[in-house]
Biopython code that builds the backbone (N, CA, C, O; Angstrom):
import numpy as np
from Bio.PDB.StructureBuilder import StructureBuilder

atoms = [
    (1, "MET", "N", (-11.033, -1.191, 27.710)),
    (1, "MET", "CA", (-11.685, -0.611, 26.577)),
    (1, "MET", "C", (-11.465, -1.504, 25.363)),
    (1, "MET", "O", (-10.331, -1.728, 24.938)),
    (2, "GLU", "N", (-12.527, -1.995, 24.830)),
    (2, "GLU", "CA", (-12.450, -2.901, 23.707)),
    (2, "GLU", "C", (-12.032, -2.165, 22.428)),
    (2, "GLU", "O", (-12.544, -1.086, 22.128)),
    (3, "GLY", "N", (-11.105, -2.756, 21.686)),
    (3, "GLY", "CA", (-10.668, -2.171, 20.438)),
    (3, "GLY", "C", (-9.615, -1.077, 20.574)),
    (3, "GLY", "O", (-9.204, -0.480, 19.579)),
    (4, "PHE", "N", (-9.180, -0.814, 21.793)),
    (4, "PHE", "CA", (-8.173, 0.220, 22.014)),
    (4, "PHE", "C", (-6.797, -0.385, 21.845)),
    (4, "PHE", "O", (-6.446, -1.340, 22.538)),
    (5, "SER", "N", (-6.018, 0.158, 20.936)),
    (5, "SER", "CA", (-4.690, -0.406, 20.659)),
    (5, "SER", "C", (-3.593, 0.236, 21.484)),
    (5, "SER", "O", (-2.468, -0.264, 21.516)),
    (6, "GLY", "N", (-3.907, 1.350, 22.160)),
    (6, "GLY", "CA", (-2.900, 2.012, 22.967)),
    (6, "GLY", "C", (-2.021, 2.972, 22.184)),
    (6, "GLY", "O", (-1.120, 3.585, 22.756)),
    (7, "VAL", "N", (-2.262, 3.111, 20.903)),
    (7, "VAL", "CA", (-1.477, 4.002, 20.070)),
    (7, "VAL", "C", (-2.220, 5.328, 19.958)),
    (7, "VAL", "O", (-3.398, 5.361, 19.601)),
    (8, "GLY", "N", (-1.524, 6.420, 20.264)),
    (8, "GLY", "CA", (-2.170, 7.723, 20.230)),
    (8, "GLY", "C", (-1.917, 8.468, 18.940)),
    (8, "GLY", "O", (-1.171, 8.014, 18.072)),
    (9, "GLY", "N", (-2.540, 9.602, 18.833)),
    (9, "GLY", "CA", (-2.318, 10.475, 17.691)),
    (9, "GLY", "C", (-3.328, 10.275, 16.580)),
    (9, "GLY", "O", (-4.125, 9.337, 16.581)),
    (10, "ARG", "N", (-3.261, 11.193, 15.634)),
    (10, "ARG", "CA", (-4.161, 11.149, 14.491)),
    (10, "ARG", "C", (-3.663, 10.171, 13.446)),
    (10, "ARG", "O", (-2.473, 9.864, 13.367)),
    (11, "ARG", "N", (-4.594, 9.694, 12.655)),
    (11, "ARG", "CA", (-4.199, 8.865, 11.524)),
    (11, "ARG", "C", (-3.548, 9.752, 10.477)),
    (11, "ARG", "O", (-3.869, 10.935, 10.361)),
    (12, "LYS", "N", (-2.644, 9.178, 9.727)),
    (12, "LYS", "CA", (-1.980, 9.910, 8.648)),
    (12, "LYS", "C", (-2.997, 10.189, 7.549)),
    (12, "LYS", "O", (-3.765, 9.305, 7.170)),
    (13, "LYS", "N", (-3.002, 11.402, 7.042)),
    (13, "LYS", "CA", (-3.903, 11.772, 5.961)),
    (13, "LYS", "C", (-3.388, 11.243, 4.629)),
    (13, "LYS", "O", (-4.165, 10.959, 3.718)),
    (14, "LEU", "N", (-2.074, 11.116, 4.528)),
    (14, "LEU", "CA", (-1.443, 10.700, 3.278)),
    (14, "LEU", "C", (-0.776, 9.344, 3.439)),
    (14, "LEU", "O", (-0.094, 9.094, 4.432)),
    (15, "ASN", "N", (-0.974, 8.480, 2.471)),
    (15, "ASN", "CA", (-0.303, 7.184, 2.523)),
    (15, "ASN", "C", (1.122, 7.342, 1.980)),
    (15, "ASN", "O", (1.455, 8.383, 1.413)),
    (16, "PRO", "N", (1.953, 6.329, 2.150)),
    (16, "PRO", "CA", (3.355, 6.450, 1.700)),
    (16, "PRO", "C", (3.498, 6.775, 0.211)),
    (16, "PRO", "O", (4.422, 7.494, -0.170)),
    (17, "LYS", "N", (2.612, 6.265, -0.625)),
    (17, "LYS", "CA", (2.680, 6.545, -2.058)),
    (17, "LYS", "C", (2.431, 8.032, -2.327)),
    (17, "LYS", "O", (3.121, 8.642, -3.144)),
    (18, "ASN", "N", (1.438, 8.614, -1.636)),
    (18, "ASN", "CA", (1.149, 10.043, -1.785)),
    (18, "ASN", "C", (2.334, 10.884, -1.322)),
    (18, "ASN", "O", (2.701, 11.862, -1.973)),
    (19, "ARG", "N", (2.929, 10.499, -0.194)),
    (19, "ARG", "CA", (4.050, 11.242, 0.363)),
    (19, "ARG", "C", (5.242, 11.233, -0.610)),
    (19, "ARG", "O", (5.915, 12.248, -0.792)),
    (20, "LEU", "N", (5.484, 10.081, -1.221)),
    (20, "LEU", "CA", (6.571, 9.967, -2.192)),
    (20, "LEU", "C", (6.279, 10.827, -3.419)),
    (20, "LEU", "O", (7.177, 11.500, -3.927)),
    (21, "GLU", "N", (5.053, 10.814, -3.896)),
    (21, "GLU", "CA", (4.683, 11.626, -5.055)),
    (21, "GLU", "C", (4.857, 13.116, -4.764)),
    (21, "GLU", "O", (5.330, 13.866, -5.618)),
    (22, "ILE", "N", (4.479, 13.536, -3.574)),
    (22, "ILE", "CA", (4.655, 14.943, -3.199)),
    (22, "ILE", "C", (6.129, 15.311, -3.209)),
    (22, "ILE", "O", (6.526, 16.304, -3.820)),
    (23, "ALA", "N", (6.946, 14.499, -2.525)),
    (23, "ALA", "CA", (8.376, 14.799, -2.428)),
    (23, "ALA", "C", (9.027, 14.837, -3.805)),
    (23, "ALA", "O", (9.778, 15.762, -4.114)),
    (24, "GLU", "N", (8.745, 13.842, -4.627)),
    (24, "GLU", "CA", (9.386, 13.784, -5.941)),
    (24, "GLU", "C", (8.910, 14.909, -6.858)),
    (24, "GLU", "O", (9.698, 15.457, -7.628)),
    (25, "SER", "N", (7.631, 15.252, -6.778)),
    (25, "SER", "CA", (7.103, 16.331, -7.624)),
    (25, "SER", "C", (7.720, 17.674, -7.276)),
    (25, "SER", "O", (8.061, 18.456, -8.164)),
    (26, "VAL", "N", (7.864, 17.939, -5.996)),
    (26, "VAL", "CA", (8.422, 19.228, -5.577)),
    (26, "VAL", "C", (9.928, 19.265, -5.829)),
    (26, "VAL", "O", (10.446, 20.266, -6.324)),
    (27, "LEU", "N", (10.625, 18.197, -5.496)),
    (27, "LEU", "CA", (12.078, 18.190, -5.675)),
    (27, "LEU", "C", (12.485, 18.221, -7.143)),
    (27, "LEU", "O", (13.544, 18.750, -7.479)),
    (28, "SER", "N", (11.657, 17.661, -8.021)),
    (28, "SER", "CA", (11.970, 17.691, -9.453)),
    (28, "SER", "C", (11.464, 18.970, -10.106)),
    (28, "SER", "O", (11.675, 19.190, -11.299)),
    (29, "ARG", "N", (10.794, 19.815, -9.319)),
    (29, "ARG", "CA", (10.263, 21.102, -9.757)),
    (29, "ARG", "C", (9.130, 20.993, -10.783)),
    (29, "ARG", "O", (8.853, 21.937, -11.524)),
    (30, "ARG", "N", (8.477, 19.812, -10.811)),
    (30, "ARG", "CA", (7.292, 19.683, -11.668)),
    (30, "ARG", "C", (6.124, 20.466, -11.088)),
    (30, "ARG", "O", (5.318, 21.036, -11.824)),
    (31, "LYS", "N", (6.040, 20.489, -9.752)),
    (31, "LYS", "CA", (4.984, 21.213, -9.040)),
    (31, "LYS", "C", (5.616, 21.955, -7.873)),
    (31, "LYS", "O", (6.674, 21.574, -7.372)),
    (32, "SER", "N", (4.945, 23.025, -7.448)),
    (32, "SER", "CA", (5.430, 23.758, -6.277)),
    (32, "SER", "C", (4.872, 23.111, -5.011)),
    (32, "SER", "O", (3.922, 22.330, -5.065)),
    (33, "ALA", "N", (5.469, 23.445, -3.887)),
    (33, "ALA", "CA", (4.982, 22.946, -2.608)),
    (33, "ALA", "C", (3.545, 23.407, -2.382)),
    (33, "ALA", "O", (2.722, 22.653, -1.864)),
    (34, "ALA", "N", (3.249, 24.631, -2.766)),
    (34, "ALA", "CA", (1.892, 25.162, -2.595)),
    (34, "ALA", "C", (0.881, 24.381, -3.436)),
    (34, "ALA", "O", (-0.223, 24.085, -2.978)),
    (35, "GLU", "N", (1.269, 24.051, -4.666)),
    (35, "GLU", "CA", (0.369, 23.279, -5.530)),
    (35, "GLU", "C", (0.096, 21.893, -4.953)),
    (35, "GLU", "O", (-1.044, 21.427, -4.952)),
    (36, "MET", "N", (1.137, 21.243, -4.467)),
    (36, "MET", "CA", (0.957, 19.897, -3.920)),
    (36, "MET", "C", (0.149, 19.928, -2.624)),
    (36, "MET", "O", (-0.646, 19.027, -2.359)),
    (37, "ALA", "N", (0.355, 20.957, -1.830)),
    (37, "ALA", "CA", (-0.424, 21.102, -0.598)),
    (37, "ALA", "C", (-1.902, 21.243, -0.938)),
    (37, "ALA", "O", (-2.749, 20.599, -0.320)),
    (38, "TRP", "N", (-2.209, 22.081, -1.916)),
    (38, "TRP", "CA", (-3.595, 22.296, -2.323)),
    (38, "TRP", "C", (-4.194, 21.018, -2.906)),
    (38, "TRP", "O", (-5.330, 20.657, -2.597)),
    (39, "LEU", "N", (-3.420, 20.339, -3.749)),
    (39, "LEU", "CA", (-3.884, 19.128, -4.415)),
    (39, "LEU", "C", (-4.251, 18.024, -3.418)),
    (39, "LEU", "O", (-5.240, 17.315, -3.606)),
    (40, "TYR", "N", (-3.453, 17.884, -2.364)),
    (40, "TYR", "CA", (-3.680, 16.818, -1.389)),
    (40, "TYR", "C", (-4.418, 17.281, -0.133)),
    (40, "TYR", "O", (-4.668, 16.483, 0.770)),
    (41, "GLY", "N", (-4.765, 18.555, -0.076)),
    (41, "GLY", "CA", (-5.549, 19.051, 1.054)),
    (41, "GLY", "C", (-4.793, 19.093, 2.360)),
    (41, "GLY", "O", (-5.354, 18.817, 3.421)),
    (42, "VAL", "N", (-3.517, 19.437, 2.286)),
    (42, "VAL", "CA", (-2.690, 19.561, 3.491)),
    (42, "VAL", "C", (-2.082, 20.964, 3.515)),
    (42, "VAL", "O", (-2.167, 21.698, 2.530)),
    (43, "ASN", "N", (-1.477, 21.328, 4.625)),
    (43, "ASN", "CA", (-0.827, 22.637, 4.760)),
    (43, "ASN", "C", (0.578, 22.587, 4.160)),
    (43, "ASN", "O", (1.179, 21.520, 4.035)),
    (44, "GLN", "N", (1.087, 23.767, 3.791)),
    (44, "GLN", "CA", (2.437, 23.827, 3.227)),
    (44, "GLN", "C", (3.512, 23.332, 4.199)),
    (44, "GLN", "O", (4.466, 22.697, 3.750)),
    (45, "PRO", "N", (3.405, 23.592, 5.513)),
    (45, "PRO", "CA", (4.406, 23.027, 6.418)),
    (45, "PRO", "C", (4.427, 21.488, 6.397)),
    (45, "PRO", "O", (5.474, 20.877, 6.611)),
    (46, "THR", "N", (3.280, 20.877, 6.141)),
    (46, "THR", "CA", (3.228, 19.420, 6.023)),
    (46, "THR", "C", (4.048, 18.974, 4.823)),
    (46, "THR", "O", (4.791, 17.996, 4.908)),
    (47, "VAL", "N", (3.922, 19.675, 3.716)),
    (47, "VAL", "CA", (4.704, 19.353, 2.517)),
    (47, "VAL", "C", (6.190, 19.524, 2.810)),
    (47, "VAL", "O", (7.001, 18.699, 2.389)),
    (48, "SER", "N", (6.553, 20.575, 3.520)),
    (48, "SER", "CA", (7.962, 20.796, 3.884)),
    (48, "SER", "C", (8.498, 19.656, 4.732)),
    (48, "SER", "O", (9.629, 19.214, 4.532)),
    (49, "ARG", "N", (7.702, 19.176, 5.672)),
    (49, "ARG", "CA", (8.131, 18.039, 6.511)),
    (49, "ARG", "C", (8.296, 16.768, 5.669)),
    (49, "ARG", "O", (9.237, 16.001, 5.872)),
    (50, "ILE", "N", (7.383, 16.553, 4.731)),
    (50, "ILE", "CA", (7.472, 15.377, 3.857)),
    (50, "ILE", "C", (8.756, 15.431, 3.038)),
    (50, "ILE", "O", (9.438, 14.417, 2.891)),
    (51, "ILE", "N", (9.091, 16.600, 2.504)),
    (51, "ILE", "CA", (10.308, 16.756, 1.707)),
    (51, "ILE", "C", (11.547, 16.528, 2.562)),
    (51, "ILE", "O", (12.481, 15.850, 2.133)),
    (52, "ALA", "N", (11.564, 17.088, 3.767)),
    (52, "ALA", "CA", (12.710, 16.911, 4.669)),
    (52, "ALA", "C", (12.879, 15.441, 5.035)),
    (52, "ALA", "O", (14.002, 14.938, 5.073)),
    (53, "GLU", "N", (11.785, 14.755, 5.301)),
    (53, "GLU", "CA", (11.837, 13.327, 5.627)),
    (53, "GLU", "C", (12.373, 12.533, 4.429)),
    (53, "GLU", "O", (13.185, 11.624, 4.596)),
    (54, "HIS", "N", (11.925, 12.874, 3.250)),
    (54, "HIS", "CA", (12.387, 12.200, 2.029)),
    (54, "HIS", "C", (13.895, 12.400, 1.840)),
    (54, "HIS", "O", (14.614, 11.457, 1.512)),
    (55, "ARG", "N", (14.366, 13.630, 2.050)),
    (55, "ARG", "CA", (15.803, 13.909, 1.919)),
    (55, "ARG", "C", (16.617, 13.126, 2.946)),
    (55, "ARG", "O", (17.693, 12.621, 2.627)),
    (56, "ARG", "N", (16.112, 13.021, 4.177)),
    (56, "ARG", "CA", (16.815, 12.246, 5.205)),
    (56, "ARG", "C", (16.931, 10.779, 4.795)),
    (56, "ARG", "O", (17.985, 10.163, 4.959)),
    (57, "LYS", "N", (15.844, 10.226, 4.263)),
    (57, "LYS", "CA", (15.862, 8.830, 3.825)),
    (57, "LYS", "C", (16.844, 8.632, 2.681)),
    (57, "LYS", "O", (17.551, 7.625, 2.635)),
    (58, "LEU", "N", (16.892, 9.583, 1.762)),
    (58, "LEU", "CA", (17.850, 9.478, 0.652)),
    (58, "LEU", "C", (19.280, 9.552, 1.158)),
    (58, "LEU", "O", (20.153, 8.841, 0.660)),
    (59, "GLY", "N", (19.525, 10.406, 2.143)),
    (59, "GLY", "CA", (20.864, 10.560, 2.706)),
    (59, "GLY", "C", (21.354, 9.303, 3.390)),
    (59, "GLY", "O", (22.541, 8.984, 3.324)),
    (60, "LYS", "N", (20.458, 8.584, 4.047)),
    (60, "LYS", "CA", (20.842, 7.344, 4.733)),
    (60, "LYS", "C", (21.184, 6.236, 3.748)),
    (60, "LYS", "O", (21.949, 5.330, 4.078)),
    (61, "GLY", "N", (20.630, 6.296, 2.550)),
    (61, "GLY", "CA", (20.887, 5.275, 1.550)),
    (61, "GLY", "C", (22.225, 5.423, 0.864)),
    (61, "GLY", "O", (22.668, 4.514, 0.161)),
    (62, "HIS", "N", (22.880, 6.566, 1.059)),
    (62, "HIS", "CA", (24.161, 6.815, 0.401)),
    (62, "HIS", "C", (25.247, 6.944, 1.455)),
    (62, "HIS", "O", (25.657, 8.052, 1.802)),
    (63, "ALA", "N", (25.712, 5.810, 1.961)),
    (63, "ALA", "CA", (26.758, 5.816, 2.987)),
    (63, "ALA", "C", (28.101, 6.213, 2.357)),
    (63, "ALA", "O", (28.360, 5.952, 1.182)),
    (64, "GLN", "N", (28.930, 6.840, 3.164)),
    (64, "GLN", "CA", (30.262, 7.250, 2.705)),
    (64, "GLN", "C", (31.138, 6.014, 2.468)),
    (64, "GLN", "O", (31.161, 5.093, 3.284)),
    (65, "GLN", "N", (31.846, 6.009, 1.354)),
    (65, "GLN", "CA", (32.788, 4.924, 1.056)),
    (65, "GLN", "C", (34.136, 5.252, 1.701)),
    (65, "GLN", "O", (34.579, 6.399, 1.650)),
    (66, "PRO", "N", (34.796, 4.253, 2.309)),
    (66, "PRO", "CA", (36.113, 4.530, 2.935)),
    (66, "PRO", "C", (37.190, 4.785, 1.922)),
    (66, "PRO", "O", (38.339, 5.029, 2.290)),
]
sb = StructureBuilder()
sb.init_structure("model")
sb.init_model(0)
sb.init_chain("A")
sb.init_seg("    ")
for serial, (resi, resn, name, xyz) in enumerate(atoms, 1):
    if name == "N":
        sb.init_residue(resn, " ", resi, " ")
    sb.init_atom(name, np.array(xyz, "f"), 0.0, 1.0, " ", f" {name:<3s}", serial, name[0])
structure = sb.get_structure()
């Protein structure tokens, strides 16, 4: 099959910049999760996953000092 890359699944609706804006807006309490979901045309569980992913990334950047 020509043009088939072998990668499955849907394309991401949000680019990394959008995902970061959602996470930062909700975590800073400038906007609610519901507002950001409506603004970007995604479901609220999607916003929750984006926030959880953002928190995990932040946690990995702060390693424990001995």
